[in-house]
FIMI-233413 format. One record per atom (N, C-alpha, C): residue number from 1; atom name; x, y, z. Coordinates in Angstrom, 3 decimals. Last residue first. Example, Ala and Ser with C-alpha at 12.3 -4.5 7.8 and 13.67 -1.06 7.14 Angstrom:
+-----+----+----------+----------+----------+
|   i | at |       xx |       yy |       zz |
+-----+----+----------+----------+----------+
|   2 |  N |   12.850 |   -2.250 |    7.080 |
|   2 | CA |   13.670 |   -1.060 |    7.140 |
|   2 |  C |   12.900 |    0.030 |    7.870 |
|   1 |  N |   13.190 |   -5.690 |    7.800 |
|   1 | CA |   12.300 |   -4.500 |    7.800 |
|   1 |  C |   13.200 |   -3.300 |    7.800 |
+-----+----+----------+----------+----------+
END
This chain:
+-----+----+----------+----------+----------+
|   i | at |       xx |       yy |       zz |
+-----+----+----------+----------+----------+
|  99 |  N |  -10.205 |  -21.116 |  -22.912 |
|  99 | CA |  -11.574 |  -20.687 |  -23.208 |
|  99 |  C |  -11.606 |  -19.219 |  -23.502 |
|  98 |  N |   -7.857 |  -22.208 |  -22.011 |
|  98 | CA |   -8.151 |  -22.300 |  -23.436 |
|  98 |  C |   -9.556 |  -21.875 |  -23.794 |
|  97 |  N |   -6.790 |  -22.109 |  -19.511 |
|  97 | CA |   -7.961 |  -22.976 |  -19.699 |
|  97 |  C |   -8.305 |  -23.121 |  -21.163 |
|  96 |  N |   -4.622 |  -20.383 |  -19.752 |
|  96 | CA |   -4.397 |  -21.759 |  -19.295 |
|  96 |  C |   -5.590 |  -22.661 |  -19.524 |
|  95 |  N |   -5.771 |  -18.045 |  -20.716 |
|  95 | CA |   -4.590 |  -18.574 |  -21.404 |
|  95 |  C |   -4.361 |  -20.035 |  -21.014 |
|  94 |  N |   -7.749 |  -17.538 |  -18.842 |
|  94 | CA |   -8.144 |  -17.958 |  -20.198 |
|  94 |  C |   -6.973 |  -18.527 |  -20.981 |
|  93 |  N |   -6.131 |  -16.709 |  -16.718 |
|  93 | CA |   -6.960 |  -17.921 |  -16.594 |
|  93 |  C |   -7.360 |  -18.421 |  -17.968 |
|  92 |  N |   -5.028 |  -14.364 |  -17.848 |
|  92 | CA |   -4.169 |  -15.455 |  -17.389 |
|  92 |  C |   -4.940 |  -16.758 |  -17.290 |
|  91 |  N |   -7.295 |  -12.803 |  -18.312 |
|  91 | CA |   -6.459 |  -13.219 |  -19.437 |
|  91 |  C |   -5.563 |  -14.390 |  -19.061 |
|  90 |  N |   -8.124 |  -12.456 |  -15.638 |
|  90 | CA |   -9.008 |  -13.143 |  -16.590 |
|  90 |  C |   -8.202 |  -13.639 |  -17.785 |
|  89 |  N |   -6.011 |  -10.950 |  -14.643 |
|  89 | CA |   -6.268 |  -12.286 |  -14.082 |
|  89 |  C |   -7.149 |  -13.096 |  -15.024 |
|  88 |  N |   -6.342 |   -8.644 |  -16.191 |
|  88 | CA |   -5.101 |   -9.417 |  -16.290 |
|  88 |  C |   -5.286 |  -10.828 |  -15.753 |
|  87 |  N |   -8.895 |   -7.760 |  -15.403 |
|  87 | CA |   -8.680 |   -8.169 |  -16.792 |
|  87 |  C |   -7.401 |   -8.987 |  -16.947 |
|  86 |  N |   -8.493 |   -7.251 |  -12.601 |
|  86 | CA |   -9.503 |   -8.202 |  -13.078 |
|  86 |  C |   -9.206 |   -8.680 |  -14.494 |
|  85 |  N |   -4.992 |   -7.159 |  -11.636 |
|  85 | CA |   -6.310 |   -6.591 |  -11.852 |
|  85 |  C |   -7.239 |   -7.630 |  -12.447 |
|  84 |  N |   -3.070 |   -9.108 |   -9.271 |
|  84 | CA |   -3.380 |   -8.602 |  -10.603 |
|  84 |  C |   -4.754 |   -7.965 |  -10.621 |
|  83 |  N |   -2.272 |  -10.352 |   -7.014 |
|  83 | CA |   -2.531 |   -8.927 |   -6.912 |
|  83 |  C |   -2.819 |   -8.296 |   -8.265 |
|  82 |  N |   -1.854 |  -13.108 |   -6.845 |
|  82 | CA |   -0.898 |  -12.275 |   -7.573 |
|  82 |  C |   -1.076 |  -10.790 |   -7.370 |
|  81 |  N |   -3.809 |  -14.346 |   -5.289 |
|  81 | CA |   -2.434 |  -14.842 |   -5.226 |
|  81 |  C |   -1.438 |  -13.861 |   -5.831 |
|  80 |  N |   -6.183 |  -13.028 |   -5.910 |
|  80 | CA |   -5.716 |  -13.047 |   -4.522 |
|  80 |  C |   -4.242 |  -13.429 |   -4.437 |
|  79 |  N |   -6.343 |  -13.567 |   -8.665 |
|  79 | CA |   -6.224 |  -12.179 |   -8.200 |
|  79 |  C |   -5.710 |  -12.126 |   -6.767 |
|  78 |  N |   -6.662 |  -16.334 |   -8.587 |
|  78 | CA |   -5.487 |  -15.765 |   -9.240 |
|  78 |  C |   -5.277 |  -14.328 |   -8.777 |
|  77 |  N |   -9.160 |  -16.535 |   -7.329 |
|  77 | CA |   -7.976 |  -17.093 |   -6.676 |
|  77 |  C |   -6.687 |  -16.533 |   -7.277 |
|  76 |  N |  -10.808 |  -15.323 |   -9.279 |
|  76 | CA |  -10.724 |  -14.765 |   -7.931 |
|  76 |  C |   -9.468 |  -15.257 |   -7.210 |
|  75 |  N |  -10.463 |  -17.049 |  -11.430 |
|  75 | CA |  -10.037 |  -15.654 |  -11.567 |
|  75 |  C |   -9.869 |  -15.021 |  -10.186 |
|  74 |  N |  -11.643 |  -19.357 |  -10.350 |
|  74 | CA |  -10.226 |  -19.373 |  -10.726 |
|  74 |  C |   -9.689 |  -17.952 |  -10.851 |
|  73 |  N |  -14.285 |  -18.509 |  -10.090 |
|  73 | CA |  -13.525 |  -18.856 |   -8.888 |
|  73 |  C |  -12.022 |  -18.870 |   -9.187 |
|  72 |  N |  -14.894 |  -18.219 |  -12.803 |
|  72 | CA |  -14.957 |  -17.056 |  -11.918 |
|  72 |  C |  -14.158 |  -17.308 |  -10.641 |
|  71 |  N |  -14.801 |  -20.804 |  -13.865 |
|  71 | CA |  -13.810 |  -19.826 |  -14.282 |
|  71 |  C |  -13.772 |  -18.612 |  -13.350 |
|  70 |  N |  -15.541 |  -23.721 |  -13.345 |
|  70 | CA |  -15.755 |  -22.562 |  -12.481 |
|  70 |  C |  -14.665 |  -21.520 |  -12.751 |
|  69 |  N |  -15.273 |  -26.158 |  -14.576 |
|  69 | CA |  -15.863 |  -25.070 |  -15.363 |
|  69 |  C |  -16.093 |  -23.788 |  -14.558 |
|  68 |  N |  -11.963 |  -27.182 |  -13.517 |
|  68 | CA |  -13.422 |  -27.233 |  -13.453 |
|  68 |  C |  -13.993 |  -26.086 |  -14.281 |
|  67 |  N |   -9.400 |  -26.313 |  -13.884 |
|  67 | CA |   -9.820 |  -27.519 |  -14.562 |
|  67 |  C |  -11.334 |  -27.675 |  -14.558 |
|  66 |  N |   -9.271 |  -24.040 |  -12.267 |
|  66 | CA |   -9.055 |  -23.887 |  -13.710 |
|  66 |  C |   -9.520 |  -25.114 |  -14.476 |
|  65 |  N |   -9.695 |  -25.123 |   -9.767 |
|  65 | CA |  -10.681 |  -24.173 |  -10.282 |
|  65 |  C |  -10.513 |  -23.963 |  -11.781 |
|  64 |  N |   -7.397 |  -26.662 |   -9.519 |
|  64 | CA |   -8.708 |  -27.313 |   -9.532 |
|  64 |  C |   -9.770 |  -26.382 |  -10.114 |
|  63 |  N |   -5.427 |  -24.652 |   -9.494 |
|  63 | CA |   -5.446 |  -25.635 |  -10.578 |
|  63 |  C |   -6.805 |  -26.325 |  -10.679 |
|  62 |  N |   -6.201 |  -23.274 |   -7.147 |
|  62 | CA |   -6.139 |  -22.582 |   -8.440 |
|  62 |  C |   -6.217 |  -23.584 |   -9.582 |
|  61 |  N |   -6.112 |  -24.907 |   -4.861 |
|  61 | CA |   -7.394 |  -24.468 |   -5.382 |
|  61 |  C |   -7.335 |  -23.839 |   -6.756 |
|  60 |  N |   -2.975 |  -23.890 |   -3.822 |
|  60 | CA |   -4.134 |  -24.742 |   -3.577 |
|  60 |  C |   -5.401 |  -24.120 |   -4.136 |
|  59 |  N |   -0.565 |  -23.285 |   -6.399 |
|  59 | CA |   -1.347 |  -22.772 |   -5.276 |
|  59 |  C |   -2.583 |  -23.646 |   -5.071 |
|  58 |  N |    0.604 |  -24.072 |   -8.721 |
|  58 | CA |    0.811 |  -24.939 |   -7.566 |
|  58 |  C |    0.017 |  -24.471 |   -6.349 |
|  57 |  N |    0.128 |  -22.055 |  -10.519 |
|  57 | CA |   -0.639 |  -23.295 |  -10.685 |
|  57 |  C |   -0.462 |  -24.235 |   -9.496 |
|  56 |  N |    2.006 |  -20.214 |   -9.584 |
|  56 | CA |    0.584 |  -19.895 |   -9.521 |
|  56 |  C |   -0.261 |  -21.162 |   -9.629 |
|  55 |  N |    4.370 |  -21.490 |  -10.215 |
|  55 | CA |    4.052 |  -21.207 |   -8.816 |
|  55 |  C |    2.560 |  -20.952 |   -8.658 |
|  54 |  N |    4.207 |  -21.442 |  -12.945 |
|  54 | CA |    4.138 |  -22.745 |  -12.285 |
|  54 |  C |    3.833 |  -22.564 |  -10.805 |
|  53 |  N |    4.641 |  -18.848 |  -13.692 |
|  53 | CA |    3.250 |  -19.307 |  -13.678 |
|  53 |  C |    3.112 |  -20.679 |  -13.027 |
|  52 |  N |    6.799 |  -16.631 |  -12.179 |
|  52 | CA |    6.661 |  -17.982 |  -12.701 |
|  52 |  C |    5.226 |  -18.461 |  -12.580 |
|  51 |  N |    5.794 |  -13.202 |  -12.767 |
|  51 | CA |    6.541 |  -14.259 |  -12.098 |
|  51 |  C |    6.196 |  -15.616 |  -12.710 |
|  50 |  N |    4.610 |  -10.884 |  -13.589 |
|  50 | CA |    5.400 |  -11.604 |  -14.575 |
|  50 |  C |    6.158 |  -12.769 |  -13.954 |
|  49 |  N |    3.368 |   -9.871 |  -11.263 |
|  49 | CA |    2.546 |  -10.410 |  -12.333 |
|  49 |  C |    3.327 |  -11.206 |  -13.369 |
|  48 |  N |    4.945 |  -10.955 |   -8.217 |
|  48 | CA |    4.920 |  -10.060 |   -9.363 |
|  48 |  C |    4.092 |  -10.687 |  -10.482 |
|  47 |  N |    2.965 |  -11.679 |   -5.361 |
|  47 | CA |    4.020 |  -12.027 |   -6.295 |
|  47 |  C |    3.886 |  -11.106 |   -7.492 |
|  46 |  N |    2.289 |  -11.056 |   -1.947 |
|  46 | CA |    2.071 |  -10.680 |   -3.341 |
|  46 |  C |    3.252 |  -11.151 |   -4.178 |
|  45 |  N |    0.767 |  -12.702 |    0.676 |
|  45 | CA |    2.033 |  -12.440 |    0.003 |
|  45 |  C |    1.788 |  -12.175 |   -1.477 |
|  44 |  N |   -1.571 |  -11.122 |    2.599 |
|  44 | CA |   -1.441 |  -12.008 |    1.452 |
|  44 |  C |   -0.108 |  -11.720 |    0.785 |
|  43 |  N |   -1.440 |   -9.165 |    4.528 |
|  43 | CA |   -1.583 |  -10.545 |    4.973 |
|  43 |  C |   -1.403 |  -11.548 |    3.847 |
|  42 |  N |    0.962 |   -6.591 |    4.479 |
|  42 | CA |   -0.107 |   -7.244 |    3.742 |
|  42 |  C |   -0.229 |   -8.700 |    4.198 |
|  41 |  N |    1.604 |   -4.941 |    7.579 |
|  41 | CA |    2.061 |   -5.694 |    6.414 |
|  41 |  C |    0.874 |   -6.393 |    5.773 |
|  40 |  N |    0.079 |   -1.825 |    8.502 |
|  40 | CA |    0.412 |   -3.237 |    8.725 |
|  40 |  C |    0.850 |   -3.901 |    7.428 |
|  39 |  N |    1.413 |    1.348 |    8.932 |
|  39 | CA |    0.685 |    0.501 |    7.999 |
|  39 |  C |    1.065 |   -0.957 |    8.250 |
|  38 |  N |    3.049 |    2.904 |   10.504 |
|  38 | CA |    1.792 |    2.455 |   11.084 |
|  38 |  C |    0.979 |    1.559 |   10.166 |
|  37 |  N |    5.240 |    3.598 |    8.929 |
|  37 | CA |    5.462 |    2.843 |   10.159 |
|  37 |  C |    4.167 |    2.249 |   10.698 |
|  36 |  N |    3.996 |    5.029 |    6.891 |
|  36 | CA |    4.726 |    3.798 |    6.564 |
|  36 |  C |    4.956 |    2.938 |    7.804 |
|  35 |  N |    2.972 |    7.197 |    8.317 |
|  35 | CA |    2.056 |    6.264 |    7.672 |
|  35 |  C |    2.748 |    4.960 |    7.328 |
|  34 |  N |    5.354 |    8.439 |    9.135 |
|  34 | CA |    4.426 |    7.929 |   10.141 |
|  34 |  C |    3.454 |    6.930 |    9.529 |
|  33 |  N |    6.404 |    9.185 |    6.645 |
|  33 | CA |    7.130 |    8.238 |    7.499 |
|  33 |  C |    6.215 |    7.634 |    8.553 |
|  32 |  N |    4.449 |   11.035 |    5.867 |
|  32 | CA |    4.651 |    9.812 |    5.095 |
|  32 |  C |    5.410 |    8.763 |    5.906 |
|  31 |  N |    4.712 |   13.130 |    7.744 |
|  31 | CA |    3.490 |   12.335 |    7.718 |
|  31 |  C |    3.674 |   11.023 |    6.951 |
|  30 |  N |    8.031 |   13.139 |    9.230 |
|  30 | CA |    6.935 |   13.704 |    8.466 |
|  30 |  C |    5.778 |   12.710 |    8.362 |
|  29 |  N |    8.926 |   12.621 |   12.690 |
|  29 | CA |    9.112 |   12.567 |   11.251 |
|  29 |  C |    7.935 |   13.164 |   10.528 |
|  28 |  N |    8.085 |   12.954 |   15.340 |
|  28 | CA |    8.590 |   11.661 |   14.901 |
|  28 |  C |    8.735 |   11.549 |   13.398 |
|  27 |  N |    7.244 |   15.204 |   16.766 |
|  27 | CA |    6.325 |   14.560 |   15.835 |
|  27 |  C |    6.804 |   13.215 |   15.330 |
|  26 |  N |    9.097 |   16.547 |   18.224 |
|  26 | CA |    8.311 |   15.547 |   18.939 |
|  26 |  C |    7.383 |   14.771 |   18.013 |
|  25 |  N |   10.117 |   18.321 |   16.317 |
|  25 | CA |   10.981 |   17.288 |   16.909 |
|  25 |  C |   10.170 |   16.198 |   17.576 |
|  24 |  N |    7.910 |   19.968 |   15.824 |
|  24 | CA |    8.462 |   19.154 |   14.740 |
|  24 |  C |    9.332 |   18.035 |   15.287 |
|  23 |  N |    7.562 |   21.260 |   18.252 |
|  23 | CA |    6.522 |   20.361 |   17.753 |
|  23 |  C |    7.048 |   19.457 |   16.657 |
|  22 |  N |    9.935 |   22.783 |   18.368 |
|  22 | CA |    9.663 |   21.761 |   19.383 |
|  22 |  C |    8.588 |   20.780 |   18.922 |
|  21 |  N |    9.575 |   24.465 |   16.160 |
|  21 | CA |   10.732 |   23.566 |   16.228 |
|  21 |  C |   10.476 |   22.445 |   17.229 |
|  20 |  N |    7.249 |   25.869 |   16.890 |
|  20 | CA |    7.255 |   25.017 |   15.690 |
|  20 |  C |    8.411 |   24.030 |   15.712 |
|  19 |  N |    8.142 |   27.225 |   19.180 |
|  19 | CA |    7.045 |   26.259 |   19.294 |
|  19 |  C |    7.038 |   25.326 |   18.092 |
|  18 |  N |   10.117 |   28.885 |   18.038 |
|  18 | CA |   10.469 |   27.887 |   19.046 |
|  18 |  C |    9.392 |   26.811 |   19.184 |
|  17 |  N |    8.529 |   30.496 |   16.373 |
|  17 | CA |    9.561 |   29.631 |   15.799 |
|  17 |  C |    9.965 |   28.547 |   16.790 |
|  16 |  N |    6.957 |   31.828 |   18.282 |
|  16 | CA |    6.317 |   30.973 |   17.284 |
|  16 |  C |    7.320 |   30.003 |   16.664 |
|  15 |  N |    8.932 |   33.295 |   19.634 |
|  15 | CA |    8.165 |   32.278 |   20.359 |
|  15 |  C |    7.503 |   31.314 |   19.383 |
|  14 |  N |    9.748 |   34.994 |   17.565 |
|  14 | CA |   10.705 |   34.080 |   18.200 |
|  14 |  C |    9.986 |   32.972 |   18.948 |
|  13 |  N |    7.404 |   36.422 |   17.069 |
|  13 | CA |    7.958 |   35.561 |   16.017 |
|  13 |  C |    8.931 |   34.559 |   16.622 |
|  12 |  N |    7.176 |   37.796 |   19.529 |
|  12 | CA |    6.130 |   36.864 |   19.093 |
|  12 |  C |    6.622 |   35.906 |   18.035 |
|  11 |  N |    9.508 |   39.385 |   19.467 |
|  11 | CA |    9.306 |   38.392 |   20.520 |
|  11 |  C |    8.258 |   37.359 |   20.146 |
|  10 |  N |    8.966 |   40.994 |   17.232 |
|  10 | CA |   10.140 |   40.123 |   17.241 |
|  10 |  C |    9.988 |   39.036 |   18.298 |
|   9 |  N |    6.642 |   42.324 |   18.184 |
|   9 | CA |    6.588 |   41.491 |   16.980 |
|   9 |  C |    7.758 |   40.512 |   16.955 |
|   8 |  N |    7.657 |   43.735 |   20.398 |
|   8 | CA |    6.584 |   42.746 |   20.581 |
|   8 |  C |    6.499 |   41.788 |   19.392 |
|   7 |  N |    9.448 |   45.388 |   19.084 |
|   7 | CA |    9.954 |   44.442 |   20.071 |
|   7 |  C |    8.911 |   43.356 |   20.360 |
|   6 |  N |    7.798 |   46.976 |   17.559 |
|   6 | CA |    8.718 |   46.082 |   16.872 |
|   6 |  C |    9.299 |   45.036 |   17.823 |
|   5 |  N |    6.482 |   48.463 |   19.528 |
|   5 | CA |    5.736 |   47.452 |   18.759 |
|   5 |  C |    6.691 |   46.474 |   18.088 |
|   4 |  N |    8.023 |   49.041 |   22.718 |
|   4 | CA |    7.912 |   49.302 |   21.277 |
|   4 |  C |    7.236 |   48.133 |   20.550 |
|   3 |  N |    6.323 |   49.631 |   25.634 |
|   3 | CA |    7.122 |   48.615 |   24.947 |
|   3 |  C |    6.944 |   48.864 |   23.450 |
|   2 |  N |    6.143 |   51.632 |   28.484 |
|   2 | CA |    5.979 |   51.612 |   27.041 |
|   2 |  C |    6.917 |   50.564 |   26.439 |
|   1 |  N |    4.400 |   51.918 |   31.427 |
|   1 | CA |    5.536 |   51.302 |   30.789 |
|   1 |  C |    5.239 |   51.143 |   29.305 |
+-----+----+----------+----------+----------+
END
């Protein structure tokens, strides 16, 4: 029995296309959608860096750390509360402590 080569190629391509379509449907979306669905929410509520500084000073421990000479602890608490970088948090603490 002789089967033409072009018929084998067309059949192989058709099967490959069907497999790709079926795999794409069962995948549940593209990779970015899957990552967004599987990423847990941040345990620390983030506030915007330009938000109200009174809120920041009302956080437990931040005001006490700024009043005490423990500037490093104040910077750490500010970074946790705001999500700021190290230099931005340091500038914020220095602006309120005057050092």
